C-alpha positions in Angstrom: 43.2 -23.8 7.9 44.6 -21.6 10.7 46.8 -19.7 8.3 43.9 -18.9 6.0 41.9 -17.6 9.0 44.8 -15.4 10.1 45.2 -14.1 6.5 41.5 -13.3 6.4 41.7 -11.4 9.7 44.6 -9.4 8.5 42.8 -8.6 5.2 39.7 -7.6 7.0 41.6 -5.3 9.4 43.5 -3.7 6.5 40.3 -3.0 4.6 38.6 -1.6 7.7 41.6 0.9 8.2 41.4 1.8 4.5 37.6 2.4 4.6 37.4 4.0 8.0 40.8 5.7 8.7 41.5 7.1 12.1 41.7 10.9 12.3 44.6 12.7 13.9 44.8 16.3 15.1 47.3 18.2 13.0 50.2 20.3 14.3 48.5 23.6 13.4 45.4 22.7 15.3 47.5 21.7 18.3 49.3 25.0 18.3 46.1 27.1 18.0 44.6 25.1 20.8 47.6 25.7 23.0 47.7 29.4 22.2 44.0 29.6 22.9 44.5 27.9 26.3 47.2 30.4 27.3 45.0 33.3 26.1 42.0 32.1 28.1 44.1 31.7 31.2 45.5 35.2 30.9 42.0 36.6 30.4 40.4 34.7 33.3 38.2 32.6 31.1 39.8 29.2 31.7 37.6 27.3 34.1 35.0 30.0 34.2 33.5 29.9 30.7 32.2 27.2 28.5 34.7 26.0 25.9 32.5 27.3 23.0 32.6 30.8 24.5 36.4 30.6 24.9 36.7 29.6 21.2 34.4 32.5 20.1 36.2 35.1 22.3 39.6 33.9 21.1 38.6 34.1 17.5 37.2 37.6 18.0 40.3 38.8 19.8 42.5 37.5 16.9 40.3 39.2 14.3 39.3 35.8 12.8 35.6 36.6 12.7 33.9 38.4 9.8 30.3 39.5 9.5 28.2 37.4 7.1 31.0 34.9 6.7 30.5 31.2 7.6 33.9 29.8 6.5 32.2 27.7 3.9 32.5 30.2 1.1 34.7 29.6 -1.9 37.2 32.3 -2.6 
């Protein structure tokens, strides 16, 4: 009986992982975030501006923003 209970618990855990996988931050995202932090510190924004303003200013400084472009368009 105890073996069946353990097998059921393992099965349930495996199914939960399959249905609701954990997300991980990728290497590219980590590198961009690191570069953005260095840029924000060099430009006096770190600790003085909301994070969303830092993200927007960093994207503009890199030329990553385009007028009338949301990022959801299909090329």
